[in-house]
N, CA, C and O atoms as a printed pandas DataFrame, in Angstrom:
     atom_number atom_name residue_name chain_id  residue_number  x_coord  y_coord  z_coord
0              1         N          MET        A               1   83.462   80.966  139.713
1              2        CA          MET        A               1   83.701   80.159  138.813
2              3         C          MET        A               1   83.121   80.354  137.493
3              4         O          MET        A               1   83.773   79.772  136.627
4              5         N          LYS        A               2   81.979   81.065  137.006
5              6        CA          LYS        A               2   81.554   81.437  136.183
6              7         C          LYS        A               2   81.898   82.233  135.302
7              8         O          LYS        A               2   81.656   82.071  134.106
8              9         N          HIS        A               3   82.765   83.595  135.996
9             10        CA          HIS        A               3   83.697   84.285  135.337
10            11         C          HIS        A               3   85.102   84.178  134.907
11            12         O          HIS        A               3   85.812   84.887  134.194
12            13         N          VAL        A               4   85.319   82.918  135.650
13            14        CA          VAL        A               4   86.638   82.007  135.206
14            15         C          VAL        A               4   86.232   81.101  133.908
15            16         O          VAL        A               4   87.142   81.064  133.080
16            17         N          ALA        A               5   85.471   80.621  133.676
17            18        CA          ALA        A               5   85.038   79.554  132.175
18            19         C          ALA        A               5   84.893   81.010  131.410
19            20         O          ALA        A               5   85.524   80.995  130.353
20            21         N          VAL        A               6   84.222   82.274  131.670
21            22        CA          VAL        A               6   84.213   82.584  130.336
22            23         C          VAL        A               6   85.451   83.483  130.142
23            24         O          VAL        A               6   85.650   83.939  129.016
24            25         N          LEU        A               7   86.315   83.782  131.166
25            26        CA          LEU        A               7   88.005   84.379  130.752
26            27         C          LEU        A               7   88.864   83.159  130.123
27            28         O          LEU        A               7   89.916   83.444  129.551
28            29         N          ILE        A               8   88.584   82.244  130.182
29            30        CA          ILE        A               8   88.998   81.262  129.759
30            31         C          ILE        A               8   88.669   80.861  128.350
31            32         O          ILE        A               8   89.436   80.347  127.536
32            33         N          LEU        A               9   87.461   81.164  128.201
33            34        CA          LEU        A               9   86.816   81.265  126.508
34            35         C          LEU        A               9   87.096   81.916  126.092
35            36         O          LEU        A               9   87.529   81.744  124.952
36            37         N          PHE        A              10   87.076   83.268  126.710
37            38        CA          PHE        A              10   87.411   84.692  125.822
38            39         C          PHE        A              10   89.388   84.506  125.531
39            40         O          PHE        A              10   90.053   85.046  124.647
40            41         N          SER        A              11   89.710   83.867  126.280
41            42        CA          SER        A              11   91.696   84.174  126.009
42            43         C          SER        A              11   91.713   82.694  125.031
43            44         O          SER        A              11   92.679   82.640  124.270
44            45         N          VAL        A              12   90.898   81.684  124.985
45            46        CA          VAL        A              12   91.398   81.123  123.856
46            47         C          VAL        A              12   90.871   81.404  122.787
47            48         O          VAL        A              12   91.241   80.578  121.952
48            49         N          VAL        A              13   89.851   82.512  122.144
49            50        CA          VAL        A              13   89.237   82.699  120.969
50            51         C          VAL        A              13   90.154   83.438  120.496
51            52         O          VAL        A              13   90.843   83.246  119.495
52            53         N          VAL        A              14   90.169   84.847  121.693
53            54        CA          VAL        A              14   91.489   86.462  121.087
54            55         C          VAL        A              14   92.624   84.861  120.311
55            56         O          VAL        A              14   92.394   84.515  119.152
56            57         N          VAL        A              15   93.773   84.087  121.181
57            58        CA          VAL        A              15   94.696   83.064  121.263
58            59         C          VAL        A              15   94.511   82.654  119.636
59            60         O          VAL        A              15   95.279   82.801  118.685
60            61         N          GLY        A              16   93.414   82.186  119.712
61            62        CA          GLY        A              16   92.906   81.209  118.398
62            63         C          GLY        A              16   92.766   82.530  116.985
63            64         O          GLY        A              16   92.943   82.267  115.795
64            65         N          CYS        A              17   92.510   83.531  117.391
65            66        CA          CYS        A              17   92.034   84.391  116.304
66            67         C          CYS        A              17   93.810   85.004  115.583
67            68         O          CYS        A              17   94.030   85.141  114.379
68            69         N          GLU        A              18   94.665   85.228  116.517
69            70        CA          GLU        A              18   95.975   85.541  116.304
70            71         C          GLU        A              18   96.483   85.054  115.067
71            72         O          GLU        A              18   96.089   83.902  114.887
72            73         N          GLY        A              19   97.081   85.405  114.301
73            74        CA          GLY        A              19   97.781   84.773  113.125
74            75         C          GLY        A              19   96.499   84.900  111.828
75            76         O          GLY        A              19   96.866   84.661  110.677
76            77         N          LEU        A              20   95.489   85.158  111.997
77            78        CA          LEU        A              20   94.779   84.786  110.982
78            79         C          LEU        A              20   94.589   85.407  109.627
79            80         O          LEU        A              20   93.563   85.873  109.133
80            81         N          ASP        A              21   95.624   85.324  109.208
81            82        CA          ASP        A              21   95.928   86.397  107.711
82            83         C          ASP        A              21   94.994   85.531  106.769
83            84         O          ASP        A              21   94.804   84.340  107.014
84            85         N          SER        A              22   94.306   86.291  105.478
85            86        CA          SER        A              22   93.629   85.895  104.663
86            87         C          SER        A              22   94.782   85.031  103.909
87            88         O          SER        A              22   95.953   85.132  104.276
88            89         N          GLN        A              23   94.342   84.053  102.681
89            90        CA          GLN        A              23   95.470   84.102  101.784
90            91         C          GLN        A              23   96.139   85.010  101.421
91            92         O          GLN        A              23   97.278   85.292  101.793
92            93         N          GLU        A              24   95.271   85.708  100.421
93            94        CA          GLU        A              24   95.965   86.601  100.560
94            95         C          GLU        A              24   96.717   88.103  100.745
95            96         O          GLU        A              24   97.606   88.650  100.093
96            97         N          ASP        A              25   96.260   88.350  101.455
97            98        CA          ASP        A              25   97.307   88.753  102.616
98            99         C          ASP        A              25   98.146   88.377  102.730
99           100         O          ASP        A              25   99.132   89.101  102.596
100          101         N          ALA        A              26   98.289   87.026  103.046
101          102        CA          ALA        A              26   99.637   85.914  103.489
102          103         C          ALA        A              26  100.347   85.882  101.999
103          104         O          ALA        A              26  101.416   85.288  102.144
104          105         N          LYS        A              27  100.226   86.170  101.019
105          106        CA          LYS        A              27  100.620   86.099   99.304
106          107         C          LYS        A              27  101.372   87.693   99.289
107          108         O          LYS        A              27  102.419   88.072   98.764
108          109         N          ALA        A              28  100.586   88.249   99.914
109          110        CA          ALA        A              28  100.954   89.502   98.993
110          111         C          ALA        A              28  102.185   90.246  100.276
111          112         O          ALA        A              28  102.666   91.339   99.978
112          113         N          LYS        A              29  102.505   89.753  101.293
113          114        CA          LYS        A              29  102.773   89.860  102.301
114          115         C          LYS        A              29  104.262   89.332  101.680
115          116         O          LYS        A              29  104.914   89.979  100.862
116          117         N          GLU        A              30  104.611   88.183  102.172
117          118        CA          GLU        A              30  105.338   87.039  100.932
118          119         C          GLU        A              30  106.164   87.531   99.999
119          120         O          GLU        A              30  107.395   87.529   99.990
120          121         N          ALA        A              31  104.963   88.197   98.758
121          122        CA          ALA        A              31  105.495   89.120   97.584
122          123         C          ALA        A              31  106.488   89.702   98.434
123          124         O          ALA        A              31  107.310   88.861   98.796
124          125         N          LEU        A              32  106.756   91.199   99.008
125          126        CA          LEU        A              32  106.456   92.431   99.480
126          127         C          LEU        A              32  107.740   92.160   99.864
127          128         O          LEU        A              32  108.551   93.000   99.473
128          129         N          ILE        A              33  108.269   91.075  100.631
129          130        CA          ILE        A              33  109.409   91.432  101.613
130          131         C          ILE        A              33  110.483   91.352  100.322
131          132         O          ILE        A              33  110.413   90.603   99.348
132          133         N          GLY        A              34  111.536   92.406  100.643
133          134        CA          GLY        A              34  112.193   92.933  100.251
134          135         C          GLY        A              34  112.811   94.539  100.101
135          136         O          GLY        A              34  112.805   95.176  101.155
136          137         N          SER        A              35  113.277   95.159   99.028
137          138        CA          SER        A              35  113.634   96.585   99.202
138          139         C          SER        A              35  112.960   97.123   98.387
139          140         O          SER        A              35  112.635   96.305   97.526
140          141         N          TRP        A              36  112.421   98.472   98.131
141          142        CA          TRP        A              36  111.177   98.849   97.432
142          143         C          TRP        A              36  111.749  100.928   97.640
143          144         O          TRP        A              36  111.789  101.780   98.527
144          145         N          TYR        A              37  112.018  100.812   96.385
145          146        CA          TYR        A              37  112.811  102.647   95.879
146          147         C          TYR        A              37  111.391  103.196   95.829
147          148         O          TYR        A              37  110.594  102.261   95.917
148          149         N          ASN        A              38  110.692  104.575   95.700
149          150        CA          ASN        A              38  109.771  105.358   95.779
150          151         C          ASN        A              38  110.529  106.882   95.616
151          152         O          ASN        A              38  111.377  107.558   96.199
152          153         N          GLU        A              39  109.784  106.942   94.620
153          154        CA          GLU        A              39  109.653  108.895   94.529
154          155         C          GLU        A              39  108.608  108.973   94.814
155          156         O          GLU        A              39  107.758  108.105   94.615
156          157         N          ALA        A              40  108.357  110.561   95.611
157          158        CA          ALA        A              40  106.705  111.421   95.450
158          159         C          ALA        A              40  107.173  112.670   96.105
159          160         O          ALA        A              40  108.306  112.952   96.496
160          161         N          LYS        A              41  105.976  113.427   96.151
161          162        CA          LYS        A              41  106.421  115.152   96.459
162          163         C          LYS        A              41  105.378  114.728   97.622
163          164         O          LYS        A              41  104.355  114.043   97.636
164          165         N          ASP        A              42  106.281  115.620   98.816
165          166        CA          ASP        A              42  105.642  115.949   99.987
166          167         C          ASP        A              42  104.462  116.923   99.483
167          168         O          ASP        A              42  104.096  117.357   98.391
168          169         N          SER        A              43  103.896  117.099  101.319
169          170        CA          SER        A              43  102.597  118.038  100.773
170          171         C          SER        A              43  103.273  119.840  100.584
171          172         O          SER        A              43  102.345  120.649  100.563
172          173         N          ASN        A              44  104.226  120.280  100.498
173          174        CA          ASN        A              44  105.003  121.275   99.826
174          175         C          ASN        A              44  105.751  121.288   98.743
175          176         O          ASN        A              44  106.520  122.126   98.273
176          177         N          GLU        A              45  105.241  119.696   98.245
177          178        CA          GLU        A              45  105.838  120.116   96.479
178          179         C          GLU        A              45  106.723  119.684   96.309
179          180         O          GLU        A              45  107.025  119.548   95.124
180          181         N          ARG        A              46  108.140  118.976   97.832
181          182        CA          ARG        A              46  109.446  118.716   97.604
182          183         C          ARG        A              46  109.288  117.241   97.019
183          184         O          ARG        A              46  108.369  116.438   96.850
184          185         N          GLN        A              47  110.647  117.303   96.801
185          186        CA          GLN        A              47  110.816  115.746   96.200
186          187         C          GLN        A              47  111.531  114.772   97.177
187          188         O          GLN        A              47  112.517  115.025   97.869
188          189         N          ILE        A              48  110.840  113.612   97.096
189          190        CA          ILE        A              48  111.509  112.691   97.839
190          191         C          ILE        A              48  111.512  111.652   97.842
191          192         O          ILE        A              48  110.556  110.885   97.726
192          193         N          LYS        A              49  113.016  111.345   98.028
193          194        CA          LYS        A              49  113.287  109.798   97.268
194          195         C          LYS        A              49  113.170  108.518   98.535
195          196         O          LYS        A              49  113.318  108.857   99.709
196          197         N          ALA        A              50  112.960  107.397   98.264
197          198        CA          ALA        A              50  112.960  106.381   99.914
198          199         C          ALA        A              50  113.503  105.120   99.196
199          200         O          ALA        A              50  113.193  104.939   98.018
200          201         N          VAL        A              51  114.205  104.343   99.772
201          202        CA          VAL        A              51  114.367  102.804   99.922
202          203         C          VAL        A              51  113.274  102.456  101.038
203          204         O          VAL        A              51  113.244  103.194  102.023
204          205         N          ILE        A              52  112.361  101.375  100.958
205          206        CA          ILE        A              52  112.131  100.588  102.472
206          207         C          ILE        A              52  112.395   99.336  102.165
207          208         O          ILE        A              52  112.352   98.834  101.042
208          209         N          ALA        A              53  112.682   98.806  103.213
209          210        CA          ALA        A              53  113.465   97.723  103.539
210          211         C          ALA        A              53  112.216   96.558  104.381
211          212         O          ALA        A              53  112.355   96.482  105.602
212          213         N          LEU        A              54  111.220   95.819  103.831
213          214        CA          LEU        A              54  110.431   95.417  104.679
214          215         C          LEU        A              54  110.870   93.708  104.621
215          216         O          LEU        A              54  110.956   93.021  103.603
216          217         N          ASP        A              55  111.079   93.339  105.858
217          218        CA          ASP        A              55  111.649   92.405  106.496
218          219         C          ASP        A              55  110.757   91.242  106.949
219          220         O          ASP        A              55  109.814   91.403  107.724
220          221         N          ALA        A              56  111.196   89.769  106.290
221          222        CA          ALA        A              56  109.890   88.355  106.671
222          223         C          ALA        A              56  109.459   88.332  108.088
223          224         O          ALA        A              56  108.418   87.720  108.326
224          225         N          SER        A              57  110.425   89.201  109.593
225          226        CA          SER        A              57  109.970   89.146  110.652
226          227         C          SER        A              57  108.877   90.265  110.876
227          228         O          SER        A              57  108.421   90.213  112.019
228          229         N          GLY        A              58  108.342   91.249  110.101
229          230        CA          GLY        A              58  107.361   92.328  110.271
230          231         C          GLY        A              58  107.892   93.233  110.617
231          232         O          GLY        A              58  107.244   93.967  111.363
232          233         N          THR        A              59  109.379   93.664  110.251
233          234        CA          THR        A              59  110.077   95.356  110.581
234          235         C          THR        A              59  110.383   95.947  109.438
235          236         O          THR        A              59  110.913   95.333  108.513
236          237         N          PHE        A              60  110.224   96.597  109.415
237          238        CA          PHE        A              60  110.410   97.590  108.209
238          239         C          PHE        A              60  111.614   98.906  108.626
239          240         O          PHE        A              60  111.537   99.567  109.662
240          241         N          SER        A              61  112.338   99.025  107.916
241          242        CA          SER        A              61  113.697  100.177  108.225
242          243         C          SER        A              61  113.497  101.449  106.570
243          244         O          SER        A              61  113.101  100.862  105.563
244          245         N          ALA        A              62  113.692  102.574  106.454
245          246        CA          ALA        A              62  113.535  103.247  105.680
246          247         C          ALA        A              62  114.435  103.896  105.401
247          248         O          ALA        A              62  115.135  103.935  106.413
248          249         N          ARG        A              63  115.136  104.771  104.203
249          250        CA          ARG        A              63  115.824  105.441  103.579
250          251         C          ARG        A              63  114.908  106.706  103.225
251          252         O          ARG        A              63  114.025  106.565  102.380
252          253         N          GLU        A              64  115.097  107.902  103.836
253          254        CA          GLU        A              64  114.325  109.027  102.908
254          255         C          GLU        A              64  115.311  109.827  102.789
255          256         O          GLU        A              64  116.235  109.816  103.604
256          257         N          LEU        A              65  115.266  110.731  101.648
257          258        CA          LEU        A              65  116.159  111.942  101.370
258          259         C          LEU        A              65  115.364  112.453  100.418
259          260         O          LEU        A              65  115.013  111.964   99.344
260          261         N          ILE        A              66  114.911  114.321  101.323
261          262        CA          ILE        A              66  114.557  115.455  100.603
262          263         C          ILE        A              66  115.867  116.189   99.703
263          264         O          ILE        A              66  116.880  116.734  100.141
264          265         N          MET        A              67  115.295  115.913   97.881
265          266        CA          MET        A              67  116.007  116.761   97.693
266          267         C          MET        A              67  116.205  118.158   98.397
267          268         O          MET        A              67  115.276  118.762   98.934
268          269         N          GLY        A              68  117.460  118.598   98.344
269          270        CA          GLY        A              68  118.070  119.747   98.312
270          271         C          GLY        A              68  118.315  119.661   99.928
271          272         O          GLY        A              68  118.731  120.653  100.526
272          273         N          GLU        A              69  118.120  118.790  100.414
273          274        CA          GLU        A              69  118.574  118.402  101.976
274          275         C          GLU        A              69  119.850  117.669  101.728
275          276         O          GLU        A              69  120.285  117.265  100.650
276          277         N          PRO        A              70  120.574  117.531  103.383
277          278        CA          PRO        A              70  121.521  116.868  103.055
278          279         C          PRO        A              70  121.816  115.856  103.822
279          280         O          PRO        A              70  122.979  115.473  103.950
280          281         N          ASN        A              71  120.754  115.268  104.458
281          282        CA          ASN        A              71  120.961  113.965  104.804
282          283         C          ASN        A              71  119.767  113.184  104.624
283          284         O          ASN        A              71  118.652  113.641  104.374
284          285         N          GLU        A              72  120.137  111.749  104.795
285          286        CA          GLU        A              72  118.753  110.707  105.156
286          287         C          GLU        A              72  118.038  111.005  106.170
287          288         O          GLU        A              72  118.465  111.814  106.993
288          289         N          GLU        A              73  117.124  110.563  106.274
289          290        CA          GLU        A              73  116.461  110.378  107.503
290          291         C          GLU        A              73  116.304  109.024  107.373
291          292         O          GLU        A              73  116.142  108.527  106.259
292          293         N          LYS        A              74  116.342  108.113  108.754
293          294        CA          LYS        A              74  116.486  107.046  108.609
294          295         C          LYS        A              74  115.092  106.417  109.541
295          296         O          LYS        A              74  114.760  107.256  110.378
296          297         N          SER        A              75  114.328  105.311  109.581
297          298        CA          SER        A              75  112.909  105.558  110.079
298          299         C          SER        A              75  112.930  103.875  110.490
299          300         O          SER        A              75  113.850  103.385  109.835
300          301         N          SER        A              76  112.224  102.747  111.375
301          302        CA          SER        A              76  111.472  101.671  111.408
302          303         C          SER        A              76  110.499  101.657  112.066
303          304         O          SER        A              76  109.980  102.626  112.621
304          305         N          GLY        A              77  110.044  100.233  112.076
305          306        CA          GLY        A              77  109.234  100.039  112.903
306          307         C          GLY        A              77  108.325   98.713  112.649
307          308         O          GLY        A              77  108.858   98.149  111.693
308          309         N          PRO        A              78  107.321   98.044  113.024
309          310        CA          PRO        A              78  106.307   97.066  112.350
310          311         C          PRO        A              78  105.885   97.693  110.890
311          312         O          PRO        A              78  105.671   98.849  110.526
312          313         N          TRP        A              79  105.860   96.546  110.276
313          314        CA          TRP        A              79  104.975   96.342  109.020
314          315         C          TRP        A              79  104.053   95.519  108.967
315          316         O          TRP        A              79  104.138   94.436  109.544
316          317         N          TYR        A              80  102.806   95.947  108.135
317          318        CA          TYR        A              80  101.858   94.352  108.315
318          319         C          TYR        A              80  101.002   94.432  106.920
319          320         O          TYR        A              80  101.016   95.386  106.143
320          321         N          VAL        A              81  100.264   93.235  106.776
321          322        CA          VAL        A              81   99.592   93.268  105.285
322          323         C          VAL        A              81   98.263   92.742  105.717
323          324         O          VAL        A              81   98.144   91.523  105.594
324          325         N          THR        A              82   97.022   93.531  106.297
325          326        CA          THR        A              82   95.851   92.924  106.584
326          327         C          THR        A              82   94.675   93.703  105.432
327          328         O          THR        A              82   94.567   94.823  104.932
328          329         N          GLU        A              83   94.091   92.708  105.378
329          330        CA          GLU        A              83   93.089   93.110  104.897
330          331         C          GLU        A              83   92.709   93.928  103.330
331          332         O          GLU        A              83   91.714   94.597  103.051
332          333         N          GLY        A              84   94.288   93.471  102.200
333          334        CA          GLY        A              84   94.808   94.495  101.343
334          335         C          GLY        A              84   95.086   95.379  101.098
335          336         O          GLY        A              84   95.162   95.906   99.988
336          337         N          LEU        A              85   95.451   96.003  102.746
337          338        CA          LEU        A              85   95.869   97.237  102.861
338          339         C          LEU        A              85   97.257   96.680  103.647
339          340         O          LEU        A              85   97.264   95.665  104.342
340          341         N          LEU        A              86   98.952   97.927  103.291
341          342        CA          LEU        A              86   99.927   97.850  103.171
342          343         C          LEU        A              86  100.260   98.683  104.818
343          344         O          LEU        A              86  100.097   99.902  104.876
344          345         N          LYS        A              87  100.633   98.057  105.832
345          346        CA          LYS        A              87  100.570   99.738  106.847
346          347         C          LYS        A              87  101.657   99.642  107.013
347          348         O          LYS        A              87  102.107   98.546  106.679
348          349         N          LEU        A              88  102.677  100.663  107.593
349          350        CA          LEU        A              88  103.927  100.351  108.268
350          351         C          LEU        A              88  103.540  101.457  109.488
351          352         O          LEU        A              88  102.734  102.374  109.327
352          353         N          GLN        A              89  104.165  101.225  110.551
353          354        CA          GLN        A              89  103.812  102.224  111.887
354          355         C          GLN        A              89  105.487  102.675  112.402
355          356         O          GLN        A              89  106.183  101.867  113.018
356          357         N          THR        A              90  105.923  103.916  112.082
357          358        CA          THR        A              90  107.133  104.446  112.269
358          359         C          THR        A              90  107.782  104.465  113.889
359          360         O          THR        A              90  107.836  105.464  114.607
360          361         N          ASN        A              91  108.134  103.428  114.155
361          362        CA          ASN        A              91  107.833  104.014  115.940
362          363         C          ASN        A              91  109.502  104.250  116.405
363          364         O          ASN        A              91  109.946  104.174  117.551
364          365         N          GLU        A              92  110.466  104.640  114.801
365          366        CA          GLU        A              92  112.365  105.264  115.558
366          367         C          GLU        A              92  111.971  105.952  114.276
367          368         O          GLU        A              92  111.210  105.767  113.327
368          369         N          ILE        A              93  113.025  107.008  114.786
369          370        CA          ILE        A              93  113.264  107.868  113.455
370          371         C          ILE        A              93  114.556  108.363  113.733
371          372         O          ILE        A              93  114.474  109.165  114.663
372          373         N          ASP        A              94  115.944  108.204  113.246
373          374        CA          ASP        A              94  117.288  108.603  113.166
374          375         C          ASP        A              94  117.749  108.337  114.644
375          376         O          ASP        A              94  118.356  109.064  115.430
376          377         N          GLY        A              95  117.173  106.828  114.787
377          378        CA          GLY        A              95  117.638  106.347  116.227
378          379         C          GLY        A              95  116.777  106.290  117.396
379          380         O          GLY        A              95  116.825  105.433  118.279
380          381         N          LYS        A              96  115.675  107.671  117.294
381          382        CA          LYS        A              96  115.127  108.242  118.507
382          383         C          LYS        A              96  113.705  107.301  118.339
383          384         O          LYS        A              96  113.008  107.258  117.325
384          385         N          LYS        A              97  113.493  106.632  119.495
385          386        CA          LYS        A              97  112.602  106.187  119.891
386          387         C          LYS        A              97  111.568  107.311  120.117
387          388         O          LYS        A              97  111.630  108.238  120.924
388          389         N          LEU        A              98  110.306  106.927  118.944
389          390        CA          LEU        A              98  109.542  107.918  119.376
390          391         C          LEU        A              98  108.124  106.871  120.131
391          392         O          LEU        A              98  107.765  105.711  119.927
392          393         N          GLY        A              99  107.541  108.142  121.193
393          394        CA          GLY        A              99  106.411  107.844  121.996
394          395         C          GLY        A              99  105.080  107.182  121.285
395          396         O          GLY        A              99  105.031  107.033  120.064
396          397         N          THR        A             100  104.342  106.918  121.888
397          398        CA          THR        A             100  102.867  106.458  121.105
398          399         C          THR        A             100  102.255  107.353  120.372
399          400         O          THR        A             100  101.660  107.000  119.354
400          401         N          ARG        A             101  102.309  108.933  120.852
401          402        CA          ARG        A             101  101.225  110.053  120.415
402          403         C          ARG        A             101  102.300  110.356  119.431
403          404         O          ARG        A             101  101.910  111.031  118.479
404          405         N          GLU        A             102  103.515  110.036  119.426
405          406        CA          GLU        A             102  104.162  110.594  118.142
406          407         C          GLU        A             102  104.767  109.559  117.016
407          408         O          GLU        A             102  105.735  109.834  116.307
408          409         N          SER        A             103  103.980  108.229  116.965
409          410        CA          SER        A             103  104.334  107.612  115.950
410          411         C          SER        A             103  103.281  107.718  114.676
411          412         O          SER        A             103  102.090  108.029  114.647
412          413         N          ARG        A             104  104.368  107.266  113.458
413          414        CA          ARG        A             104  103.762  107.721  111.777
414          415         C          ARG        A             104  103.484  106.869  111.616
415          416         O          ARG        A             104  104.284  105.941  111.734
416          417         N          PHE        A             105  101.867  106.606  111.159
417          418        CA          PHE        A             105  101.486  105.765  110.513
418          419         C          PHE        A             105  101.436  105.858  108.842
419          420         O          PHE        A             105  101.221  106.902  108.225
420          421         N          PHE        A             106  101.631  104.814  108.363
421          422        CA          PHE        A             106  101.142  105.334  107.018
422          423         C          PHE        A             106  100.911  103.521  106.401
423          424         O          PHE        A             106  101.477  102.447  106.610
424          425         N          THR        A             107   99.490  104.117  105.381
425          426        CA          THR        A             107   98.057  102.858  105.162
426          427         C          THR        A             107   98.136  103.257  103.663
427          428         O          THR        A             107   98.453  104.366  103.235
428          429         N          CYS        A             108   97.730  101.963  102.808
429          430        CA          CYS        A             108   97.520  102.033  101.326
430          431         C          CYS        A             108   97.065  101.055  101.548
431          432         O          CYS        A             108   97.316  100.316  102.499
432          433         N          LYS        A             109   95.951  100.826  100.270
433          434        CA          LYS        A             109   95.131   99.857   99.233
434          435         C          LYS        A             109   96.455   99.342   98.278
435          436         O          LYS        A             109   97.014  100.067   97.455
436          437         N          LEU        A             110   96.851   97.841   98.593
437          438        CA          LEU        A             110   97.871   97.677   97.373
438          439         C          LEU        A             110   97.043   97.370   96.433
439          440         O          LEU        A             110   95.909   96.965   96.690
440          441         N          VAL        A             111   97.613   97.562   94.891
441          442        CA          VAL        A             111   97.344   97.357   93.651
442          443         C          VAL        A             111   98.633   96.937   93.230
443          444         O          VAL        A             111   99.685   96.933   93.870
444          445         N          ASP        A             112   98.301   96.425   91.538
445          446        CA          ASP        A             112   99.570   96.196   91.038
446          447         C          ASP        A             112  100.439   95.308   91.716
447          448         O          ASP        A             112  101.611   95.687   91.695
448          449         N          LEU        A             113  100.244   94.319   92.267
449          450        CA          LEU        A             113  101.776   94.054   93.437
450          451         C          LEU        A             113  102.332   92.686   91.923
451          452         O          LEU        A             113  101.533   92.054   91.232
452          453         N          ASN        A             114  103.218   92.647   91.873
453          454        CA          ASN        A             114  103.952   91.683   90.980
454          455         C          ASN        A             114  105.677   92.076   91.213
455          456         O          ASN        A             114  106.153   93.192   91.420
456          457         N          PRO        A             115  106.482   90.602   91.086
457          458        CA          PRO        A             115  107.937   90.849   91.918
458          459         C          PRO        A             115  108.697   92.092   91.758
459          460         O          PRO        A             115  109.569   92.465   92.543
460          461         N          LYS        A             116  108.306   92.744   90.653
461          462        CA          LYS        A             116  109.398   93.748   90.518
462          463         C          LYS        A             116  108.986   95.181   90.787
463          464         O          LYS        A             116  109.845   96.053   90.916
464          465         N          ASP        A             117  107.348   95.515   90.898
465          466        CA          ASP        A             117  106.896   96.839   91.168
466          467         C          ASP        A             117  105.616   96.582   91.993
467          468         O          ASP        A             117  105.101   95.489   91.758
468          469         N          PHE        A             118  105.134   97.177   92.700
469          470        CA          PHE        A             118  103.874   98.130   93.283
470          471         C          PHE        A             118  103.485   99.012   93.199
471          472         O          PHE        A             118  104.279   99.933   93.390
472          473         N          ALA        A             119  102.418   99.293   92.955
473          474        CA          ALA        A             119  101.623  100.099   93.751
474          475         C          ALA        A             119  100.780  100.626   94.686
475          476         O          ALA        A             119  100.204   99.597   95.038
476          477         N          CYS        A             120  100.457  101.220   95.125
477          478        CA          CYS        A             120   98.971  101.268   96.411
478          479         C          CYS        A             120   98.773  103.045   96.234
479          480         O          CYS        A             120   99.463  104.043   96.028
480          481         N          VAL        A             121   97.414  102.677   96.455
481          482        CA          VAL        A             121   96.286  104.050   96.769
482          483         C          VAL        A             121   96.549  103.900   98.087
483          484         O          VAL        A             121   96.629  102.815   98.662
484          485         N          GLN        A             122   96.746  105.456   98.799
485          486        CA          GLN        A             122   96.618  106.110  100.594
486          487         C          GLN        A             122   95.192  105.840  100.534
487          488         O          GLN        A             122   94.492  105.749   99.525
488          489         N          ALA        A             123   94.847  105.719  101.797
489          490        CA          ALA        A             123   93.921  104.621  102.586
490          491         C          ALA        A             123   92.330  105.932  102.177
491          492         O          ALA        A             123   91.170  105.575  101.968
492          493         N          ASN        A             124   92.766  107.134  102.183
493          494        CA          ASN        A             124   92.156  108.394  101.913
494          495         C          ASN        A             124   91.518  108.418  100.488
495          496         O          ASN        A             124   90.370  108.808  100.272
496          497         N          GLY        A             125   92.701  107.792   99.197
497          498        CA          GLY        A             125   92.185  107.639   98.222
498          499         C          GLY        A             125   92.615  108.878   97.536
499          500         O          GLY        A             125   92.137  109.182   96.442
500          501         N          ASN        A             126   93.588  109.678   98.200
501          502        CA          ASN        A             126   94.119  111.138   97.401
502          503         C          ASN        A             126   95.356  110.518   96.092
503          504         O          ASN        A             126   95.333  110.657   94.869
504          505         N          ARG        A             127   96.032  110.043   96.705
505          506        CA          ARG        A             127   97.328  109.649   96.473
506          507         C          ARG        A             127   97.669  108.452   95.729
507          508         O          ARG        A             127   97.324  107.477   96.396
508          509         N          ARG        A             128   98.223  108.096   94.580
509          510        CA          ARG        A             128   99.050  106.381   94.237
510          511         C          ARG        A             128  100.177  106.610   94.536
511          512         O          ARG        A             128  100.620  107.698   94.169
512          513         N          PHE        A             129  101.338  105.420   95.536
513          514        CA          PHE        A             129  102.262  105.384   95.139
514          515         C          PHE        A             129  102.965  104.548   94.319
515          516         O          PHE        A             129  102.555  103.419   94.591
516          517         N          VAL        A             130  103.553  104.497   93.715
517          518        CA          VAL        A             130  104.824  103.495   92.412
518          519         C          VAL        A             130  106.265  102.796   93.513
519          520         O          VAL        A             130  107.329  103.264   93.917
520          521         N          PHE        A             131  105.673  101.694   93.637
521          522        CA          PHE        A             131  107.381  101.511   94.395
522          523         C          PHE        A             131  108.126  100.283   93.582
523          524         O          PHE        A             131  107.376   99.327   93.380
524          525         N          ARG        A             132  109.238  100.167   93.167
525          526        CA          ARG        A             132  109.841   99.591   92.338
526          527         C          ARG        A             132  111.004   98.982   93.065
527          528         O          ARG        A             132  111.825   99.656   93.687
528          529         N          ARG        A             133  111.047   97.219   92.917
529          530        CA          ARG        A             133  111.871   96.544   94.106
530          531         C          ARG        A             133  113.784   96.824   93.526
531          532         O          ARG        A             133  114.296   96.670   92.417
532          533         N          VAL        A             134  114.197   97.135   94.439
533          534        CA          VAL        A             134  116.274   97.566   94.092
534          535         C          VAL        A             134  116.727   96.473   95.230
535          536         O          VAL        A             134  115.960   95.711   95.818
536          537         N          SER        A             135  117.715   96.541   95.353
537          538        CA          SER        A             135  119.202   96.213   96.303
538          539         C          SER        A             135  118.620   96.910   97.791
539          540         O          SER        A             135  117.560   97.536   97.793
540          541         N          SER        A             136  119.092   96.802   98.512
541          542        CA          SER        A             136  119.019   96.866  100.104
542          543         C          SER        A             136  119.714   98.349  100.165
543          544         O          SER        A             136  119.391   99.223  100.969
544          545         N          ASP        A             137  120.917   98.489   98.977
545          546        CA          ASP        A             137  121.859   99.666   99.486
546          547         C          ASP        A             137  122.000  100.532   97.906
547          548         O          ASP        A             137  122.984  101.050   97.379
548          549         N          PHE        A             138  120.584  100.424   97.454
549          550        CA          PHE        A             138  120.251  101.081   96.574
550          551         C          PHE        A             138  120.594  102.993   96.703
551          552         O          PHE        A             138  119.770  103.641   97.348
552          553         N          ALA        A             139  121.597  103.617   96.174
553          554        CA          ALA        A             139  121.740  104.949   96.460
554          555         C          ALA        A             139  120.729  105.987   95.974
555          556         O          ALA        A             139  120.439  106.266   94.810
556          557         N          LEU        A             140  120.243  106.510   97.135
557          558        CA          LEU        A             140  120.100  108.164   96.861
558          559         C          LEU        A             140  119.897  108.967   96.205
559          560         O          LEU        A             140  118.742  109.391   96.176
560          561         N          PHE        A             141  120.486  109.318   95.714
561          562        CA          PHE        A             141  121.659  110.671   95.262
562          563         C          PHE        A             141  121.562  110.686   93.929
563          564         O          PHE        A             141  122.225  111.488   93.271
């Protein structure tokens, strides 16, 4: 009986903690809903253009074009804002579901968030990304 009481208490604590976003995180998530354009260079100095659509349901879809490549890459998965960090977890690329070990993660600290654009600094502090709000059908070419 003692174990049952501990399990019930633990489940109440876990359920009670779900969805406890800070007010700042909730405001940031609301402000981020929409489509965002970014240009950056990868580790091989190739120019990459991307549009990321952040949905209110907590899922994202992205289109990415590496300059000189013929096709866009499409990816999707869940997104979060926790403790001021924007987190994207890519679970699918070009219609192929990724396994647990194949999932890609992107985390950056939100800075300078406003209705037209935002910047974020990659968690390791090495790179700064700037995104500007665009329509969902924004062309990457």
